[in-house]
N, C-alpha and C positions, 0 to 999 in steps of 0.2 A: 625171254625164252622163246620169242617168236610167236606167242599165242595172242595175236592182236585182237581176235574176236572175243576171247575171254576177257582181255583187258578192257575192251569196249563195254562189255556187260557189267563189269565191276564199276567202271566209271559212271555208267548210267544209273547203277544202283546208288552210288554216292550222291546223285543229284535228285533223287526222288523226293526227299523232304525239303531240300533247299536248292532250287534251280540256279541260284546265284552263287553257289559254292565254287569259288574260282579254281581251286585245286582240282576238283572234279571236272570242270570244263576243260582245263588244260590236259588232263589225262585222256578225256574223250577226244579232244582234237588230235593228240598224239597218236592214239589208237587208230583213228580214222586215217591219219596221214600214213601210218605204216601198213594199213590195209590197201593203200593206193587210192583212197577216197579223198583226193586232194581238195576238191571243191567243198565237200562237207567239212573237212578239217579247217579250211579257211573260214567258213562261217563261224565255227566255234572258237577259233583263235581270235576273231574279231569280237565275238561276244565277251570273251575273257578280257580282252584289252579294254573294252568299254567299261567293264566293272573295275578292273585294276590296271590303269594305264602305267603304273610304275613297275609292274612285273615285266622284266625284259623278255622272258620266255614267250609271252604272247606276241610281242613285236617281231621277235626273231622267227616265231612260228609262221606269222603272216608272210614274212619274206620268203621262207623256204617253200611254203605252200604255193605262193604265187610263181616262184621260179619253177617248181615242178609242173604246174599247170601250163606254163609257157612252153616248157620242154615237150609236153604232150601235144599241145594244139598250136603252138607257135605264139608269137607275140600278139597282143591285142590289136595292133594296127593291121595285122595280116588277116584278121577274121572279120567277117561281116555278120553281125548278130541280128536276129529278128525277134521281136517281142511277141511270142505266141506260146501256146501250151499252158499247162497248169503249173504255175510257180507258187501257188498258195502255201505250200509246205514251208517255204522260206520265211513266211510271215508268222508262223506259229512258234510256240515255245520250243517244241521238239518236232523234228520231221518224222513222218511215219517210217517204220523200219522197212516197209515195202518199197519206199522210194529209194532207200540205200541199196536194197537188194536188186531193184530194177536197174539201177545204174551199174551195179556190179555185173549183172547178167549181160547188159549191153556191152560192157568192156570185154567180158570173156568172149562174147560172140565176135566182137571186132578183132580180138587177138587171134581167134581161131581162123579168121578170114585172111589174116596177114601173118603167117608163120615166120618166125625169125630164122635166119640162116644159122648154120652151125658156128660160123665164124663170129657172128654177132653174139650168140649165146656164150661163146668162150670168152669174149671180151667183157661181157657183163658179169659173168660168174667169177672170172679171175681164177684164184687158187681152188675155188669150189668146183670148177669144171671137171677136174680129174676125179673128184668124188662122185659127181653125177655119172660119168662114164663107168666108174667102178660099180655103182649101184645098178645101172642098166645091164651091165654084164652079169651081175649076180641074178638079176631077174630072169635071165635066159636059162639059168640052171634049174631045170624042172624038178630035180630031186631035192635041191636045196630049198626052194620056195614052198615045198609041201611040208617042211618042218615047222616046229613051233618053238617059241621062246619059253623060258622057265615060267613066265607069267601066263602062258597059255595062248599068247597071240600068234597068229600065223605069220611066218617070216615074209610071205608075199605081201601081206597087208603092211607090215612094218617098212619094208623096202619101198613099197608104192607110196606110202605116206611121206617118206623122206624125199622121194622124187617129186611128189606134188608140191612139197614145201619149197624145193629148189626152183621148180617152175614158177611158183608164186613170187619168189625172190627175183627171178629173172624178169618177170612181167613188171614188178614194182620198180626195179632199177632201170628198166628200159623207159618207164614213164618219168621217173625222177631225174635220171641222168642218161638220156638216150645217147647212143654211140655217136650219132651224127652231131649232137650238140657238143659232145666232148671234142670231136674233131674240129668243130668251128672254133672252140675256145683255144685249142692248141695252135691252130693256124692264125688266130688273131693276135693282136698286140697283147703281150702278157702284162698282168697287173704288177705294178712296181711295189705298192705298199701293202695291199691286202693279201692274205693267204688265199689259197684256192677255194677254201670253204669258210668264209667269214662267219656265216650263221652258226655252223657247228662249233667253230672255234670259240665264239662268244658264249654259246650255251655251256660248253664244257668249262670254259674259264670262269664264268660266273658261279657255276656249281662248285668248282674247286675252291674259289675264294670264300664262299659261304660255308663250305664244309670245314675248311681250316679254322675259320673263326668260331664256328659252333663247337668244334672239338677242343677249343681252348688254345689253339696255336695261332695267336694273333700276329706274330712275326712273319710266319709263312703266308698268312692271308694278306698282310701288308705288302710283302715282296711280290706276290703274284698279281695283286691289284695294280701296283705301280708298273709292273712289266706289261700287263695288258693295256694300261693307259698309254704307254709309249707306242704300242702297236696301233691302237685306235687313232691316236693323234696323227699317225703317218698316213691314214686313209683319207681319201677325199670325200666330200659330201655326195658326190655322184656314186661312189662305190658303196657308201653307207649313208643313206638319206637321214637317218636318225642319229647321226654322229654326236650331236650335242647332248641328246638325251642319254646316250651311252656314257658319255664323259661325266654327266651329272651323277649317274648311278655309280660309276667308278670312284668319283670324289666321295660319295657317301660311304662306299666300302672302305676306302682308305681312312676316312674320318672315324668310322666305327672301330677299325683295327687300332688306330692311334689312341682312341679312348680307352680301349682295353689295356694298352701299353702305358697309360697314364700321361701321355703327351697331349694334354688338353688344348694347349694353344694352337698346335699344328692341326689337331682334329677340328677345332673351331674354324680354322681357315678353309679346310676342305668342305665342311658342311655349309659354310657361307657361299662357297663357289657352287655347290650343288643347288642351293636356293636361288642363286642368280641365274643359273642355266634353266632351272625348272620354270622360273618366272618368264624368261625369254621364250621358252617353248610352249608356254601356257599349259603346263601340266599340273592340275590341281593336286593330284596325289603326290607328285614329286615335291611340290611346295610344302605339302603337309608333312612329308617325310623329313625334309630339311628343317622345318620349324621344330618338329619333334626332337631331332637330334641336337639342335642348337640349345633348346630349352633344357635338355638333359645335362649338357655340359655345364651350363650356368648353374643349375641346381646342385650338381655334384661339387662345384667349386665354391658354393656358398653365395653366389650372386643371385639371390632369390628374386629380386625385383626384375632383373633381366630375364630370368627363366619365365616369370609370369608374363612379361611383355610378349615373348615369342610364343608361349603356349596359348595365350588368349587369342593371338592371331590365327592359331591353328583350329580353334573351335569350329568356325564355319566350314572347314574342309573335312571334318570328321564325319564318317558315314556309319561305321560299325558301332554297335552298342557297347562292346567290351572296351574299345579304344576310347569312347566317350567317357565311360565310367572311370577308367584309369586316369584320363586327362583331368577330369574334375577333381579327383582325389589329389593328384600331384599339385595342382594349382592351389587347392585348399591347404595342403601341407605347407607350401611356400608362404602363404599368407599367415599361417600359424607361426612359422619361424620368424616372420617379420613383426609378430605380435599385433597383427591386424585381424583381431578375432571375429569381428562381424563378417568380414569377407570370407574368412576361413569357414565359419559356420554355414554361410550361404552356399559355398561350393561343396561342403560336406553334405548338405541336404540334396543338392543337385546330383551328387555322386550316389547317394542312397536311392534316389528315384531311378537313376539310370541302371543301377545294379538290380533293382526290382524288375525293371523291364526285361532284363535278360536272365532273371532268376539265378543270379550268381551269388551263392551264399558267402564265398570268401570276400568278395568286394562289398557285399552287404555288411559283413562284419567290419571291414576296414572303414567303410563310410560312417557307421555308427560310432566307432572309436574316434574318428576325426570330429564328428559333431559333439561328442561327449567332452573331448578335450577343449573345444572352443567354448562350449557352454560353461565349463568349469572356470575358464579364464574370464568369462563375462559375468560370473557370479550366479548363474542359473543352476544351482546345485541339484535341485530335484530333476530337472531335465537331463542334466549330466548323468545322474545315477540311472535314469531310465534308459538312456542310450547305451551306457556301459552294460546294463543287464541284457539289452537286446543283442549287443555284440557278443556277450558271453554265451547266449543261447545259440547263436550262429556258430561260434567256435566249437561248442560241444557237439552240435549236429555234424560238423565236419570231422570230429575227433581230432582236432588240431591240438596236439599235446604241448606244443611250444607256445601257442597263443593263449590257451586257457589260464595258466598261472599268472601271466602278465596282466591280462584283463582283470582277473580276480583281485590282484594287488591294487590296481588302479581303482577298482570299484570300492574296495574296503577303505581306501584313502578318501574317496569322494564321499562316502557315507558318513565319515567323521565330521564333515562340514555341514551335514544336515541339521536343521534347528531341532533342539531337544523338545 
């Protein structure tokens, strides 16, 4: 909607309780970027990438912010920087809002000192230039601007706010893609493989691929991912420095789509390629992602030993509590399927502890069911009954109408084995 400052406030609100909330960091970086605060946006894109290296949006955000900064001040080689002034705000968790405001004020003052020519404004606004001229003409009509809208707003204020917004857009676009920079690109050697906006192309493409898969359209997701991969393969490392990382992510997308379509063998090939590229690029989160997917395929096809092998390699790479809980449960379930009940119980206990750490009642229930099943197979009936009772309590607290009858049935059967 163009309300970047409102977006920034919402993003900051989402980070109050958890400053490592990566989606909030991304939205904050995006809001700052569209406010023209490219330097601050770059800081938060970097913070997000440090937390979630596998998220493409952070890497692409870094690229577009750096490009915008270079368009504003020139390439780093053309500037001589001095280490002076107060840069302490960059070392804190959050920069003072006053610092952002100060930078914004400096920019406005600078832009006022160097007004843009009408020709430049026309080039920057494009089709919106005619709207700007129309609004300026309306503002000259003294009788009209004295009127009010149905909501009670003065027409003069409405028109002026629209003009202010267009001026803001002009200022932003002049910083992001100045006309002189556009001319240099047109006069230089054209790129053969990459589109004119590779960053935006990749952001849009990855969003489309994920959206198709999330909506259940795996075939469309697969087709788009394969198409984007062909484009990226045509780019050089110079055009896209993180080309191999992008290819790894696309292999992952293709593998996930093939999993949904039931083509497990081809899916496995792509996830192994993702793993290979992530290891080459030394991306821990990429390695974790690939190990996760490979383990899923082996588990779904009944190759439980292989699933355990890859999932246990993933354990050191896990950072989040929820992911750790899920992983312990799945490994324990695989051991249970292999009738290795001691190992299944051990992972069930680890799963329960991890679920307690994040206070997730659903996974607490699942963990206690796993431990109960393992204890029953080991002949520890009293412990089995105790864990089933605990699982039942969790299911009732969640009002899980599908889980309650299943656990009740298992509990009744376990109680029959209790010594009289």
